[in-house]
C-alpha positions as CSV (number, residue, x, y, z in Angstrom):
1,X,73.0,-66.3,22.2
2,X,74.1,-69.4,20.3
3,X,73.7,-71.6,23.3
4,X,70.1,-70.4,23.6
5,X,69.4,-71.2,20.0
6,X,70.9,-74.6,20.4
7,X,68.8,-75.3,23.5
8,X,65.7,-73.9,21.7
9,X,66.2,-76.3,18.7
10,X,66.7,-79.3,20.9
11,X,63.8,-78.3,23.1
12,X,61.5,-77.9,20.2
13,X,62.4,-81.3,18.8
14,X,62.1,-83.0,22.1
15,X,58.7,-81.4,22.7
16,X,57.5,-82.5,19.2
17,X,58.8,-86.0,19.8
18,X,57.1,-86.2,23.2
19,X,53.8,-84.7,21.8
20,X,53.9,-87.2,18.9
21,X,54.5,-90.2,21.3
22,X,52.1,-89.2,24.0
23,X,49.3,-87.6,22.0
24,X,49.4,-87.8,18.2
25,X,50.0,-91.6,17.8
26,X,47.5,-92.9,20.5
27,X,44.8,-90.3,19.5
28,X,45.1,-91.1,15.8
29,X,44.4,-94.8,16.5
30,X,41.7,-94.2,19.1
31,X,39.7,-91.7,17.0
32,X,39.8,-93.6,13.8
33,X,38.9,-96.9,15.5
34,X,36.0,-95.2,17.2
35,X,34.4,-94.8,13.8
36,X,34.3,-98.6,13.4
37,X,36.1,-98.5,10.0
38,X,37.3,-101.9,8.9
39,X,40.8,-100.4,8.0
40,X,41.0,-97.8,10.8
41,X,44.3,-99.2,12.1
42,X,45.8,-99.0,8.5
43,X,44.7,-95.4,8.1
44,X,46.0,-94.4,11.5
45,X,49.2,-96.2,10.8
46,X,49.7,-94.3,7.6
47,X,49.0,-91.0,9.5
48,X,51.4,-91.9,12.3
49,X,54.1,-93.1,9.9
50,X,54.1,-89.8,8.0
51,X,54.2,-87.8,11.2
52,X,56.9,-89.9,12.6
53,X,59.0,-89.4,9.5
54,X,58.9,-85.6,10.1
55,X,59.9,-86.2,13.7
56,X,62.8,-88.5,12.8
57,X,64.2,-86.5,10.0
58,X,64.0,-83.3,12.0
59,X,65.7,-85.1,14.9
60,X,68.5,-86.1,12.6
61,X,69.0,-82.6,11.1
62,X,68.9,-81.0,14.6
63,X,71.4,-83.4,16.0
64,X,73.8,-82.8,13.1
65,X,73.5,-79.0,13.4
66,X,74.1,-79.3,17.1
67,X,77.2,-81.5,16.7
68,X,78.7,-79.0,14.2
69,X,77.9,-76.0,16.4
70,X,79.3,-77.8,19.4
71,X,82.7,-78.0,17.7
72,X,82.4,-74.3,16.7
73,X,81.6,-73.2,20.3
74,X,83.8,-75.7,22.2
75,X,86.1,-74.4,24.8
76,X,88.5,-77.2,25.5
77,X,87.8,-80.9,25.7
78,X,85.8,-81.5,28.9
79,X,84.0,-84.6,29.9
80,X,80.7,-82.7,29.6
81,X,81.6,-81.8,26.0
82,X,82.4,-85.4,25.2
83,X,79.1,-86.6,26.8
84,X,77.2,-83.9,24.9
85,X,78.7,-85.1,21.6
86,X,77.9,-88.7,22.5
87,X,74.3,-87.9,23.3
88,X,73.9,-85.9,20.1
89,X,75.4,-88.8,18.1
90,X,73.0,-91.2,19.7
91,X,70.2,-88.9,18.8
92,X,71.4,-88.8,15.2
93,X,71.8,-92.5,15.0
94,X,68.5,-93.4,16.6
95,X,66.5,-91.0,14.4
96,X,68.3,-92.1,11.3
97,X,67.8,-95.7,12.0
98,X,64.2,-95.1,13.0
99,X,63.5,-93.4,9.6
100,X,65.8,-94.9,7.0
101,X,66.0,-98.5,8.4
102,X,63.1,-99.4,10.6
103,X,60.3,-97.3,9.1
104,X,61.5,-98.2,5.6
105,X,61.3,-101.9,6.3
106,X,57.8,-101.4,7.8
107,X,56.7,-99.6,4.7
108,X,58.1,-102.4,2.6
109,X,56.2,-105.0,4.6
110,X,53.0,-103.1,4.3
111,X,53.5,-102.7,0.5
112,X,54.1,-106.4,0.1
113,X,50.6,-107.2,1.4
114,X,47.5,-107.5,-0.7
115,X,45.3,-106.6,2.3
116,X,45.6,-104.1,5.1
117,X,47.7,-105.1,8.0
118,X,44.6,-105.3,10.2
119,X,43.4,-108.2,8.1
120,X,46.6,-110.2,8.3
121,X,46.4,-113.0,11.0
122,X,48.5,-112.2,14.1
123,X,50.6,-115.4,13.6
124,X,51.5,-114.6,10.0
125,X,55.3,-114.1,9.6
126,X,54.8,-110.7,7.9
127,X,52.6,-109.5,10.7
128,X,55.1,-110.8,13.3
129,X,58.0,-109.1,11.5
130,X,55.9,-105.8,11.4
131,X,55.1,-106.0,15.1
132,X,58.8,-106.6,15.9
133,X,59.8,-103.6,13.8
134,X,57.2,-101.5,15.5
135,X,58.8,-102.3,18.8
136,X,62.2,-101.3,17.4
137,X,60.7,-98.1,16.2
138,X,59.3,-97.2,19.6
139,X,62.6,-98.1,21.2
140,X,64.6,-96.0,18.7
141,X,62.4,-92.9,19.4
142,X,62.6,-93.5,23.1
143,X,66.4,-93.7,23.0
144,X,66.5,-90.6,20.8
145,X,64.3,-88.7,23.3
146,X,66.5,-89.7,26.3
147,X,69.6,-88.8,24.4
148,X,68.1,-85.4,23.6
149,X,67.2,-84.8,27.2
150,X,70.7,-85.7,28.3
151,X,72.2,-83.4,25.6
152,X,69.9,-80.6,26.7
153,X,71.0,-80.9,30.3
154,X,74.7,-81.0,29.2
155,X,74.4,-78.0,26.9
156,X,72.8,-76.0,29.7
157,X,75.4,-77.2,32.2
158,X,78.3,-76.2,30.0
159,X,76.7,-72.8,29.3
160,X,76.5,-72.2,33.1
161,X,80.1,-73.2,33.6
162,X,81.3,-70.9,30.8
163,X,79.2,-68.0,32.1
164,X,80.4,-68.2,35.6
Protein backbone atom coordinates (compact mmCIF):
# COMPACT_ATOMS: atom_id res chain seq x y z
CA UNK A 1 0.00 0.00 0.00
CA UNK A 2 2.73 2.49 0.98
CA UNK A 3 4.75 1.62 -2.10
CA UNK A 4 1.72 2.32 -4.27
CA UNK A 5 1.30 5.72 -2.64
CA UNK A 6 4.98 6.49 -3.13
CA UNK A 7 4.76 5.52 -6.80
CA UNK A 8 1.59 7.58 -7.19
CA UNK A 9 3.24 10.68 -5.69
CA UNK A 10 6.29 10.34 -7.86
CA UNK A 11 4.24 9.55 -10.96
CA UNK A 12 2.00 12.55 -10.41
CA UNK A 13 4.97 14.88 -10.06
CA UNK A 14 6.70 13.40 -13.09
CA UNK A 15 3.52 13.76 -15.14
CA UNK A 16 3.10 17.37 -14.04
CA UNK A 17 6.72 18.18 -14.85
CA UNK A 18 6.45 16.54 -18.26
CA UNK A 19 3.15 18.31 -19.01
CA UNK A 20 4.69 21.62 -17.97
CA UNK A 21 7.76 21.08 -20.16
CA UNK A 22 6.04 19.71 -23.24
CA UNK A 23 2.76 21.64 -23.18
CA UNK A 24 2.37 24.54 -20.74
CA UNK A 25 5.61 26.43 -21.40
CA UNK A 26 5.66 26.23 -25.21
CA UNK A 27 1.91 26.87 -25.52
CA UNK A 28 2.01 29.91 -23.22
CA UNK A 29 4.66 31.54 -25.39
CA UNK A 30 3.01 30.56 -28.68
CA UNK A 31 -0.48 31.73 -27.74
CA UNK A 32 0.57 35.05 -26.25
CA UNK A 33 2.92 35.81 -29.15
CA UNK A 34 0.11 35.04 -31.62
CA UNK A 35 -1.73 38.12 -30.34
CA UNK A 36 1.13 40.33 -31.44
CA UNK A 37 1.53 41.95 -28.04
CA UNK A 38 4.72 43.93 -27.61
CA UNK A 39 5.48 42.27 -24.27
CA UNK A 40 4.03 38.81 -25.02
CA UNK A 41 7.26 37.05 -24.10
CA UNK A 42 7.40 38.90 -20.78
CA UNK A 43 3.83 37.91 -19.93
CA UNK A 44 4.39 34.29 -20.98
CA UNK A 45 7.62 34.22 -18.98
CA UNK A 46 5.78 35.38 -15.87
CA UNK A 47 3.13 32.70 -16.35
CA UNK A 48 5.72 29.99 -16.96
CA UNK A 49 7.83 31.15 -14.00
CA UNK A 50 4.91 30.88 -11.58
CA UNK A 51 3.92 27.48 -12.91
CA UNK A 52 7.50 26.23 -12.77
CA UNK A 53 7.71 27.38 -9.15
CA UNK A 54 4.84 25.04 -8.28
CA UNK A 55 6.48 22.16 -10.17
CA UNK A 56 9.86 22.72 -8.50
CA UNK A 57 8.56 23.15 -4.94
CA UNK A 58 6.28 20.13 -5.35
CA UNK A 59 9.23 18.10 -6.66
CA UNK A 60 11.31 19.08 -3.67
CA UNK A 61 8.55 18.21 -1.19
CA UNK A 62 7.75 14.89 -2.90
CA UNK A 63 11.42 13.90 -2.96
CA UNK A 64 11.89 14.66 0.75
CA UNK A 65 8.74 12.70 1.65
CA UNK A 66 9.94 9.78 -0.47
CA UNK A 67 13.41 9.83 1.09
CA UNK A 68 11.90 9.72 4.59
CA UNK A 69 9.48 6.94 3.68
CA UNK A 70 12.27 5.00 1.98
CA UNK A 71 14.07 4.75 5.30
CA UNK A 72 10.86 3.77 7.10
CA UNK A 73 10.17 1.00 4.59
CA UNK A 74 13.71 -0.17 3.91
CA UNK A 75 14.54 -3.81 4.26
CA UNK A 76 18.29 -3.95 4.40
CA UNK A 77 20.83 -1.99 2.48
CA UNK A 78 20.63 -3.11 -1.10
CA UNK A 79 22.21 -1.53 -4.11
CA UNK A 80 18.73 -0.67 -5.45
CA UNK A 81 17.91 1.11 -2.17
CA UNK A 82 21.09 3.18 -2.39
CA UNK A 83 20.37 4.07 -6.02
CA UNK A 84 16.79 5.00 -5.13
CA UNK A 85 18.02 7.34 -2.41
CA UNK A 86 20.60 8.84 -4.76
CA UNK A 87 17.95 9.43 -7.44
CA UNK A 88 15.60 11.03 -4.93
CA UNK A 89 18.44 13.20 -3.61
CA UNK A 90 19.22 14.33 -7.14
CA UNK A 91 15.53 15.15 -7.63
CA UNK A 92 15.52 17.19 -4.42
CA UNK A 93 18.73 19.05 -5.27
CA UNK A 94 17.74 19.77 -8.87
CA UNK A 95 14.29 21.10 -7.97
CA UNK A 96 15.65 23.12 -5.03
CA UNK A 97 18.38 24.64 -7.18
CA UNK A 98 15.89 25.29 -9.97
CA UNK A 99 13.57 27.18 -7.65
CA UNK A 100 15.68 28.79 -4.92
CA UNK A 101 18.83 29.52 -6.92
CA UNK A 102 18.27 29.68 -10.67
CA UNK A 103 14.71 31.06 -10.80
CA UNK A 104 15.48 33.49 -7.99
CA UNK A 105 18.41 34.90 -9.96
CA UNK A 106 16.28 35.12 -13.08
CA UNK A 107 13.61 37.06 -11.16
CA UNK A 108 16.31 39.36 -9.83
CA UNK A 109 17.61 40.05 -13.32
CA UNK A 110 14.10 40.78 -14.60
CA UNK A 111 13.42 43.09 -11.66
CA UNK A 112 16.64 45.02 -12.30
CA UNK A 113 15.49 46.04 -15.77
CA UNK A 114 13.48 49.14 -16.51
CA UNK A 115 12.01 47.54 -19.66
CA UNK A 116 10.66 44.06 -20.40
CA UNK A 117 13.27 41.44 -21.27
CA UNK A 118 11.94 41.40 -24.87
CA UNK A 119 13.19 44.95 -25.33
CA UNK A 120 16.71 44.31 -24.03
CA UNK A 121 19.27 43.82 -26.84
CA UNK A 122 20.39 40.20 -27.20
CA UNK A 123 24.04 41.23 -26.67
CA UNK A 124 23.30 43.05 -23.38
CA UNK A 125 25.09 41.38 -20.42
CA UNK A 126 21.85 41.12 -18.43
CA UNK A 127 20.06 39.43 -21.32
CA UNK A 128 23.00 37.06 -21.83
CA UNK A 129 23.00 36.19 -18.12
CA UNK A 130 19.23 35.62 -18.23
CA UNK A 131 19.52 33.34 -21.27
CA UNK A 132 22.31 31.37 -19.58
CA UNK A 133 20.21 30.96 -16.42
CA UNK A 134 17.26 29.83 -18.55
CA UNK A 135 19.47 27.08 -19.97
CA UNK A 136 20.44 26.04 -16.44
CA UNK A 137 16.76 25.99 -15.46
CA UNK A 138 15.87 23.68 -18.35
CA UNK A 139 18.81 21.43 -17.46
CA UNK A 140 17.85 21.31 -13.77
CA UNK A 141 14.28 20.30 -14.56
CA UNK A 142 15.49 17.72 -17.10
CA UNK A 143 17.87 16.19 -14.56
CA UNK A 144 15.08 16.15 -11.96
CA UNK A 145 12.73 14.38 -14.37
CA UNK A 146 15.33 11.76 -15.29
CA UNK A 147 16.10 11.20 -11.60
CA UNK A 148 12.38 10.83 -10.87
CA UNK A 149 12.01 8.28 -13.66
CA UNK A 150 14.97 6.28 -12.33
CA UNK A 151 13.60 6.47 -8.76
CA UNK A 152 10.18 5.34 -10.01
CA UNK A 153 11.71 2.29 -11.71
CA UNK A 154 13.78 1.45 -8.63
CA UNK A 155 10.84 1.76 -6.23
CA UNK A 156 8.79 -0.54 -8.46
CA UNK A 157 11.73 -2.96 -8.80
CA UNK A 158 12.28 -3.13 -5.04
CA UNK A 159 8.54 -3.65 -4.46
CA UNK A 160 8.59 -6.62 -6.84
CA UNK A 161 11.61 -8.10 -5.08
CA UNK A 162 9.99 -7.73 -1.67
CA UNK A 163 6.67 -9.17 -2.89
CA UNK A 164 8.15 -12.23 -4.50
